[in-house]
Z-matrix of the N, CA and C atoms (Angstrom, degrees):
N
C 1 1.443
C 2 1.532 1 108.96
N 3 1.317 2 117.00 1 142.13
C 4 1.457 3 122.07 2 -179.72
C 5 1.524 4 110.18 3 -67.17
N 6 1.309 5 114.54 4 146.85
C 7 1.459 6 120.83 5 178.74
C 8 1.530 7 109.75 6 -68.19
N 9 1.327 8 116.01 7 135.26
C 10 1.465 9 120.72 8 176.78
C 11 1.523 10 108.80 9 -74.13
N 12 1.316 11 117.16 10 136.10
C 13 1.457 12 121.40 11 178.88
C 14 1.514 13 109.17 12 -119.81
N 15 1.300 14 114.80 13 147.43
C 16 1.459 15 120.59 14 178.03
C 17 1.523 16 109.00 15 -81.77
N 18 1.323 17 116.22 16 151.48
C 19 1.467 18 120.32 17 -174.65
C 20 1.524 19 111.95 18 -58.89
N 21 1.317 20 117.35 19 -32.07
C 22 1.467 21 118.91 20 -178.25
C 23 1.522 22 112.70 21 -69.22
N 24 1.324 23 117.73 22 -13.03
C 25 1.462 24 121.34 23 179.45
C 26 1.525 25 113.05 24 -102.44
N 27 1.315 26 117.44 25 5.89
C 28 1.461 27 121.37 26 -174.55
C 29 1.524 28 112.22 27 -95.29
N 30 1.322 29 114.55 28 158.30
C 31 1.457 30 121.43 29 162.45
C 32 1.517 31 105.30 30 -99.60
N 33 1.328 32 116.10 31 122.02
C 34 1.462 33 121.98 32 -176.19
C 35 1.516 34 110.95 33 -108.46
N 36 1.319 35 116.14 34 138.33
C 37 1.455 36 121.72 35 165.89
C 38 1.518 37 106.83 36 -88.53
N 39 1.326 38 116.19 37 124.33
C 40 1.459 39 121.39 38 174.18
C 41 1.518 40 106.47 39 -113.05
N 42 1.338 41 117.06 40 116.80
C 43 1.466 42 120.21 41 177.25
C 44 1.521 43 107.96 42 -91.87
N 45 1.321 44 116.36 43 141.04
C 46 1.462 45 119.61 44 -179.15
C 47 1.516 46 112.86 45 70.60
N 48 1.313 47 116.52 46 28.59
C 49 1.455 48 120.86 47 -175.59
C 50 1.510 49 115.64 48 -72.95
N 51 1.323 50 118.73 49 -8.35
C 52 1.462 51 120.41 50 177.40
C 53 1.524 52 111.93 51 -91.04
N 54 1.320 53 116.98 52 -3.90
C 55 1.460 54 120.72 53 175.69
C 56 1.519 55 110.70 54 -79.42
N 57 1.315 56 116.42 55 177.66
C 58 1.463 57 121.31 56 -175.32
C 59 1.529 58 111.99 57 -61.33
N 60 1.318 59 117.19 58 -54.18
C 61 1.466 60 119.75 59 -176.26
C 62 1.530 61 110.51 60 -71.99
N 63 1.323 62 117.14 61 -43.54
C 64 1.458 63 120.16 62 -179.67
C 65 1.519 64 112.72 63 -60.73
N 66 1.325 65 117.30 64 -42.29
C 67 1.467 66 119.82 65 -179.80
C 68 1.525 67 111.13 66 -67.49
N 69 1.320 68 117.18 67 -36.67
C 70 1.467 69 119.25 68 176.40
C 71 1.526 70 111.15 69 -66.74
N 72 1.323 71 117.21 70 -36.54
C 73 1.468 72 120.60 71 175.51
C 74 1.528 73 110.33 72 -62.60
N 75 1.324 74 117.11 73 -45.08
C 76 1.465 75 120.97 74 179.12
C 77 1.522 76 110.33 75 -59.80
N 78 1.332 77 117.02 76 -46.66
C 79 1.468 78 119.95 77 177.22
C 80 1.525 79 111.04 78 -57.34
N 81 1.319 80 116.42 79 -45.62
C 82 1.462 81 120.60 80 -178.94
C 83 1.532 82 110.71 81 -59.63
N 84 1.318 83 116.16 82 -48.68
C 85 1.466 84 119.63 83 -177.22
C 86 1.530 85 111.20 84 -63.08
N 87 1.318 86 117.63 85 -45.25
C 88 1.462 87 120.21 86 -178.92
C 89 1.524 88 111.50 87 -68.49
N 90 1.330 89 117.68 88 -33.04
C 91 1.468 90 121.60 89 179.00
C 92 1.523 91 112.49 90 -73.29
N 93 1.331 92 117.18 91 -37.19
C 94 1.463 93 120.95 92 -172.27
C 95 1.531 94 114.68 93 -100.54
N 96 1.320 95 117.80 94 -17.06
C 97 1.467 96 121.15 95 -176.87
C 98 1.529 97 109.30 96 -130.44
N 99 1.324 98 117.08 97 86.85
C 100 1.468 99 120.50 98 -172.69
C 101 1.529 100 115.44 99 -63.59
N 102 1.326 101 118.24 100 -15.98
C 103 1.474 102 120.00 101 178.21
C 104 1.530 103 112.36 102 -97.28
N 105 1.310 104 117.26 103 -8.06
C 106 1.467 105 121.99 104 -179.82
C 107 1.524 106 109.76 105 -73.65
N 108 1.327 107 116.18 106 140.00
C 109 1.466 108 121.80 107 175.59
C 110 1.522 109 108.20 108 -117.10
N 111 1.322 110 115.72 109 147.49
C 112 1.464 111 121.94 110 -176.49
C 113 1.519 112 110.01 111 -125.75
N 114 1.333 113 116.10 112 130.81
C 115 1.464 114 122.37 113 166.05
C 116 1.520 115 105.76 114 -111.22
N 117 1.310 116 116.21 115 117.74
C 118 1.459 117 122.98 116 -176.62
C 119 1.528 118 108.94 117 -101.08
N 120 1.322 119 116.58 118 112.98
C 121 1.469 120 122.37 119 176.81
C 122 1.519 121 108.19 120 -103.79
N 123 1.320 122 116.50 121 115.67
C 124 1.460 123 120.52 122 -178.28
C 125 1.524 124 109.32 123 -143.92
N 126 1.308 125 116.34 124 137.32
C 127 1.466 126 122.60 125 179.26
C 128 1.529 127 111.73 126 -78.76
N 129 1.323 128 116.24 127 -16.94
C 130 1.466 129 123.18 128 -177.74
C 131 1.527 130 111.50 129 59.92
N 132 1.322 131 115.31 130 55.96
C 133 1.458 132 120.09 131 172.31
C 134 1.528 133 107.74 132 -82.51
N 135 1.314 134 117.91 133 -161.30
C 136 1.465 135 122.95 134 -175.64
C 137 1.527 136 114.03 135 -56.19
N 138 1.325 137 118.61 136 -27.49
C 139 1.469 138 120.91 137 -176.09
C 140 1.528 139 113.11 138 -93.50
N 141 1.322 140 117.65 139 -15.16
C 142 1.460 141 120.70 140 -178.24
C 143 1.514 142 111.55 141 -87.14
N 144 1.328 143 115.92 142 136.63
C 145 1.456 144 120.52 143 -178.33
C 146 1.526 145 108.57 144 -146.00
N 147 1.316 146 116.71 145 110.51
C 148 1.464 147 120.03 146 -178.69
C 149 1.520 148 112.96 147 -67.27
N 150 1.330 149 117.70 148 -16.26
C 151 1.466 150 119.43 149 174.34
C 152 1.526 151 110.77 150 -60.44
N 153 1.341 152 116.98 151 -25.92
C 154 1.467 153 120.84 152 176.93
C 155 1.527 154 111.72 153 -62.75
N 156 1.338 155 116.89 154 -18.23
C 157 1.467 156 121.12 155 -173.60
C 158 1.525 157 113.09 156 -123.26
N 159 1.330 158 117.10 157 15.47
C 160 1.470 159 121.14 158 -178.27
C 161 1.521 160 111.87 159 -52.85
N 162 1.325 161 116.43 160 -40.00
C 163 1.462 162 120.22 161 -174.78
C 164 1.527 163 113.55 162 -74.19
N 165 1.320 164 118.78 163 -9.72
C 166 1.473 165 120.02 164 178.69
C 167 1.527 166 112.78 165 -116.18
N 168 1.328 167 117.98 166 -2.19
C 169 1.463 168 119.54 167 -173.06
C 170 1.530 169 113.50 168 -61.73
N 171 1.314 170 118.28 169 -24.71
C 172 1.467 171 120.81 170 178.93
C 173 1.531 172 112.48 171 -99.74
N 174 1.314 173 117.01 172 0.88
C 175 1.464 174 121.35 173 178.04
C 176 1.531 175 108.36 174 -66.75
N 177 1.327 176 119.03 175 126.32
C 178 1.470 177 120.43 176 -178.27
C 179 1.531 178 113.58 177 -64.49
N 180 1.322 179 117.44 178 -13.36
C 181 1.471 180 120.93 179 178.84
C 182 1.526 181 111.74 180 -89.18
N 183 1.329 182 117.08 181 -0.38
C 184 1.466 183 121.81 182 -174.80
C 185 1.523 184 110.24 183 -120.96
N 186 1.330 185 115.44 184 136.15
C 187 1.468 186 121.33 185 175.38
C 188 1.523 187 108.63 186 -136.92
N 189 1.322 188 116.19 187 133.10
C 190 1.466 189 121.04 188 176.62
C 191 1.519 190 109.55 189 -105.95
N 192 1.332 191 115.91 190 133.59
C 193 1.463 192 122.36 191 173.29
C 194 1.520 193 107.17 192 -125.51
N 195 1.340 194 116.13 193 118.96
C 196 1.462 195 118.82 194 174.58
C 197 1.517 196 107.27 195 -83.34
N 198 1.328 197 115.21 196 116.19
C 199 1.451 198 119.99 197 -178.02
C 200 1.510 199 110.94 198 -171.42
N 201 1.307 200 115.16 199 178.81
C 202 1.456 201 123.36 200 -171.93
C 203 1.528 202 109.81 201 -114.26
N 204 1.326 203 117.10 202 133.07
C 205 1.468 204 120.33 203 178.51
C 206 1.525 205 111.83 204 -64.91
N 207 1.325 206 118.12 205 -12.56
C 208 1.465 207 121.28 206 177.88
C 209 1.525 208 112.31 207 -82.86
N 210 1.316 209 117.24 208 -7.67
C 211 1.461 210 122.85 209 -178.70
C 212 1.532 211 108.57 210 -83.64
N 213 1.327 212 116.34 211 97.15
C 214 1.470 213 121.78 212 -174.25
C 215 1.526 214 112.95 213 -56.52
N 216 1.313 215 117.13 214 -45.14
C 217 1.463 216 120.80 215 -177.39
C 218 1.529 217 110.84 216 -64.90
N 219 1.308 218 116.90 217 -45.08
C 220 1.459 219 121.07 218 178.02
C 221 1.526 220 110.53 219 -59.50
N 222 1.315 221 116.68 220 -47.75
C 223 1.466 222 121.19 221 -179.14
C 224 1.530 223 110.37 222 -62.01
N 225 1.318 224 117.84 223 -45.42
C 226 1.478 225 120.66 224 178.92
C 227 1.531 226 111.21 225 -58.58
N 228 1.326 227 116.26 226 -42.53
C 229 1.466 228 119.93 227 -179.46
C 230 1.525 229 111.74 228 -66.36
N 231 1.308 230 116.93 229 -40.21
C 232 1.467 231 119.52 230 178.35
C 233 1.523 232 110.29 231 -67.33
N 234 1.322 233 117.42 232 -39.38
C 235 1.469 234 120.66 233 -179.08
C 236 1.531 235 111.94 234 -60.13
N 237 1.321 236 118.20 235 -24.37
C 238 1.465 237 121.14 236 177.40
C 239 1.524 238 111.79 237 -69.56
N 240 1.327 239 116.70 238 -16.72
C 241 1.467 240 121.70 239 -173.89
C 242 1.521 241 113.67 240 -107.34
N 243 1.326 242 118.26 241 -2.81
C 244 1.466 243 120.18 242 -174.08
C 245 1.525 244 111.14 243 -124.27
N 246 1.335 245 114.48 244 162.29
C 247 1.460 246 120.47 245 176.64
C 248 1.524 247 111.96 246 -114.84
N 249 1.324 248 117.09 247 -3.32
C 250 1.456 249 120.56 248 179.30
C 251 1.515 250 110.78 249 -158.61
N 252 1.343 251 115.64 250 158.50
C 253 1.463 252 122.37 251 -178.48
C 254 1.522 253 108.49 252 -132.00
N 255 1.341 254 115.32 253 132.49
C 256 1.460 255 121.19 254 170.68
C 257 1.525 256 105.30 255 -121.53
N 258 1.319 257 115.78 256 112.45
C 259 1.468 258 123.47 257 -168.40
C 260 1.532 259 110.87 258 -102.82
N 261 1.335 260 115.31 259 104.63
C 262 1.461 261 122.43 260 175.55
C 263 1.532 262 111.97 261 -105.71
N 264 1.321 263 118.69 262 -20.30
C 265 1.463 264 122.49 263 -170.36
C 266 1.519 265 111.32 264 -58.03
N 267 1.326 266 115.54 265 129.56
C 268 1.469 267 120.65 266 179.04
C 269 1.515 268 109.36 267 -167.94
N 270 1.302 269 114.39 268 153.48
C 271 1.459 270 121.11 269 167.33
C 272 1.520 271 105.46 270 -93.16
N 273 1.317 272 116.47 271 127.62
C 274 1.463 273 120.51 272 -178.76
C 275 1.525 274 109.48 273 -128.92
N 276 1.275 275 116.17 274 -170.17
C 277 1.466 276 125.97 275 179.24
C 278 1.536 277 110.21 276 82.09
N 279 1.304 278 114.50 277 107.99
C 280 1.463 279 122.26 278 -174.94
C 281 1.525 280 111.62 279 -57.00
N 282 1.326 281 117.71 280 -45.26
C 283 1.467 282 120.10 281 -178.52
C 284 1.525 283 111.45 282 -58.61
N 285 1.315 284 117.24 283 -42.53
C 286 1.463 285 121.18 284 179.48
C 287 1.527 286 111.08 285 -66.77
N 288 1.337 287 116.76 286 -34.64
C 289 1.468 288 119.76 287 -178.17
C 290 1.521 289 111.79 288 -68.11
N 291 1.303 290 116.95 289 -29.31
C 292 1.466 291 120.47 290 177.96
C 293 1.526 292 110.09 291 -69.18
N 294 1.322 293 116.29 292 -37.44
C 295 1.463 294 120.70 293 -178.79
C 296 1.531 295 112.79 294 -75.49
N 297 1.337 296 117.26 295 -31.85
C 298 1.465 297 120.43 296 -176.21
C 299 1.527 298 110.12 297 -147.37
N 300 1.319 299 116.15 298 70.08
C 301 1.469 300 121.03 299 -176.14
C 302 1.524 301 112.22 300 -63.26
N 303 1.316 302 118.02 301 -32.16
C 304 1.463 303 121.17 302 -177.02
C 305 1.512 304 112.89 303 -58.94
N 306 1.306 305 117.56 304 -43.53
C 307 1.463 306 121.54 305 179.83
C 308 1.527 307 110.89 306 -62.79
N 309 1.318 308 116.42 307 -35.42
C 310 1.464 309 121.16 308 178.74
C 311 1.529 310 110.54 309 -67.24
N 312 1.318 311 116.51 310 -44.45
C 313 1.467 312 120.32 311 179.23
C 314 1.530 313 110.20 312 -64.33
N 315 1.321 314 116.86 313 -42.71
C 316 1.462 315 119.90 314 -178.83
C 317 1.523 316 112.02 315 -61.77
N 318 1.318 317 116.96 316 -44.23
C 319 1.462 318 119.43 317 -179.14
C 320 1.520 319 112.01 318 -77.82
N 321 1.326 320 116.86 319 -52.74
C 322 1.466 321 120.89 320 -171.10
C 323 1.524 322 112.98 321 -71.87
N 324 1.317 323 117.42 322 -34.74
C 325 1.466 324 120.22 323 -178.86
C 326 1.530 325 110.33 324 -98.61
N 327 1.321 326 116.85 325 -60.41
C 328 1.462 327 119.41 326 -176.71
C 329 1.532 328 111.76 327 -65.64
N 330 1.326 329 117.54 328 -41.53
C 331 1.465 330 120.28 329 178.57
C 332 1.517 331 112.08 330 -59.22
N 333 1.328 332 116.41 331 -43.11
C 334 1.464 333 120.23 332 177.08
C 335 1.523 334 110.32 333 -65.41
N 336 1.324 335 117.20 334 -38.44
C 337 1.470 336 121.57 335 175.73
C 338 1.529 337 110.95 336 -58.55
N 339 1.336 338 117.26 337 -44.82
C 340 1.469 339 120.99 338 179.31
C 341 1.531 340 110.09 339 -59.02
N 342 1.329 341 116.57 340 -43.83
C 343 1.463 342 120.17 341 178.35
C 344 1.527 343 111.38 342 -62.56
N 345 1.326 344 116.65 343 -44.36
C 346 1.467 345 120.33 344 -178.36
C 347 1.526 346 112.19 345 -67.82
N 348 1.328 347 117.33 346 -36.29
C 349 1.469 348 120.42 347 175.88
C 350 1.526 349 110.55 348 -64.14
N 351 1.333 350 116.36 349 -43.07
C 352 1.463 351 119.59 350 177.88
C 353 1.526 352 110.43 351 -64.88
N 354 1.317 353 116.28 352 -37.57
C 355 1.465 354 121.14 353 177.60
C 356 1.524 355 110.85 354 -61.32
N 357 1.322 356 115.21 355 -45.31
C 358 1.467 357 121.60 356 -179.21
C 359 1.527 358 111.49 357 -58.55
N 360 1.315 359 116.32 358 -32.64
C 361 1.463 360 121.58 359 -177.29
C 362 1.529 361 112.72 360 -99.41
N 363 1.325 362 116.81 361 22.73
C 364 1.462 363 121.12 362 -178.59
C 365 1.528 364 109.75 363 -129.34
N 366 1.317 365 114.95 364 -179.98
C 367 1.465 366 121.30 365 175.66
C 368 1.525 367 111.62 366 -99.13
N 369 1.311 368 117.65 367 7.95
C 370 1.465 369 121.74 368 -177.80
C 371 1.524 370 109.59 369 -68.47
N 372 1.327 371 115.27 370 132.56
C 373 1.468 372 120.99 371 -177.98
C 374 1.528 373 112.73 372 -108.24
N 375 1.321 374 117.89 373 -10.33
C 376 1.464 375 121.60 374 -176.13
C 377 1.525 376 109.87 375 -117.89
N 378 1.323 377 116.38 376 118.75
C 379 1.467 378 122.07 377 175.79
C 380 1.521 379 106.83 378 -139.77
N 381 1.324 380 116.15 379 116.54
C 382 1.464 381 121.61 380 178.82
C 383 1.519 382 107.60 381 -118.03
N 384 1.323 383 116.38 382 125.00
C 385 1.464 384 122.03 383 178.63
C 386 1.521 385 108.05 384 -108.38
N 387 1.319 386 116.00 385 117.43
C 388 1.459 387 122.15 386 179.35
C 389 1.519 388 107.03 387 -108.61
N 390 1.326 389 116.72 388 128.45
C 391 1.456 390 119.72 389 -175.33
C 392 1.523 391 110.76 390 -141.25
N 393 1.306 392 115.49 391 -173.94
C 394 1.451 393 123.09 392 -178.00
C 395 1.519 394 109.36 393 -139.62
N 396 1.312 395 116.58 394 162.16
C 397 1.463 396 120.17 395 178.41
C 398 1.523 397 111.82 396 -63.33
N 399 1.328 398 118.44 397 -22.33
C 400 1.464 399 120.81 398 179.63
C 401 1.525 400 112.40 399 -70.05
N 402 1.307 401 116.88 400 -24.34
C 403 1.464 402 120.39 401 178.78
C 404 1.510 403 108.31 402 -74.09
């Protein structure tokens, strides 16, 4: 059986980490767990803002990857480098979903499916999905 590791010793993939909640989570983890490493995967749509993370961009424990959770190959490659996933990435805002529902379904449903499929085919034991009623 694989050795259990504490969260402070993990490298975590954070999806949607440039958004409001994701960036605050990244700050919290880096501030409170000095051995924790973060890989932030964000597509940088309307809700993502790298200014939220200016103060950590040079931290050696932090890495930003601009990309899409729907990209199976990218997700598989990142999963080889992490021991846990905290999934914030989503298209939200009801008004926007009425205008372009397809993009919401692709990201919120299919994107999450891509992450879960990669999880199923990995040794990762920690997957946390954080969402909102707007999703």
